[in-house]
N, C-alpha and C positions, 0 to 999 in steps of 0.2 A: 646653814642647813636649809633654810627656805629657798636660798638661791640654788642650791643643788637640786632640791625637789622641783623647782621651776624649770631648771635645765633638763631634768629627767622627763618632766611632763612635755616640754617642748620637743625633746628628742623623740618621745613616744608619739606625739602628734605628727611629727615629720615622717616617722616610720610608718604610721597608719596611713598618712596621705600617699606615701610611696607605694605601699601595699595596694591601696585602692587604685592608684594610677596604673600600677602594673597589672592589676586584675582587669581594669577597663581596657588596657591595651591588648591583653590576652583575649578578652571577650570580643573585641573588634577583629582581631586576627581570626578567631574561630568563626565569627559571623561572615567575614569576608571569604574564608575558605568554604563555608557552607553555601554561600551565594555562587561562588565559582563552580562548586560541585553540582549545584542545582542547574546552573546554566549549561554545564557540560552534559548533564543527564538529559535535559530537555533537548539539546542538540542531538544526542544519541537516539533518543526516542523518535524525534522527527526523521532522522536518517533511516531508522528501521521502518518507520511507517511509509516513507517514500519508497524504500526498497520493496516492501510488501505490496504496495500499490502498483509499482512497476511490474512485479512478478505476476500479479493478478491480471493486469492489463495485457501482458504478453500471453498469458494462458488463454484469456478471452479471445484475443486476436487469432491465436492458433486454433481454438475450437471453432471460431467463426469461419476460418478458412476450410477446416475439415467439413463443416456443415455445408458450406458453399459447394465444395467438391462433390459431396454426397448428393446434394440436391441436383447438381448438374448431371450426374450419372443417372439419377432417377428420371429426370426430364428427358434425357436422351433415350433411355429405355422406353419410356412412355411414348415418345415420338416414333421410335422404331416399331413398337406394337401397333400404333395408329397407322403407320405407313403399310405394314403388312396387312392389316385389316382392310385398308383402302384398296390395296392391290388385289386382295381376294374378292372384294365386292365388285371391283371393276372387271376382273376376270369372269366372275359369275354372271355379271350383267352382259358382258360381251358374248359369253357362251349362250345365254338365254336368247339374246338378240339373234345370234346365228341360227339357233334352233327355230325361232319364230320365222326367220326369213327362209329357211329351208323348208319349213313345214307347210 
């Protein structure tokens, strides 16, 4: 009877060791899966951040080009106004000089 009890205890110990071993293996698999998922998630987040940065950079470049074009138009308009004013002043000065010379 003691031998049977000892065998049962040994069997129970082996069963407990196997259960612990199986649980450890399962925990390692879960941990490994979690690490892979975290790695994948980090990669996805980085890709999304890069995509957002590229989009912002593209939009900034586009706005800069629009601003450059608008500034060029404003400068051309100001130059045209300046030329017209210069032409008017020269015409007025020539007219005044002609009046003085005739006078």
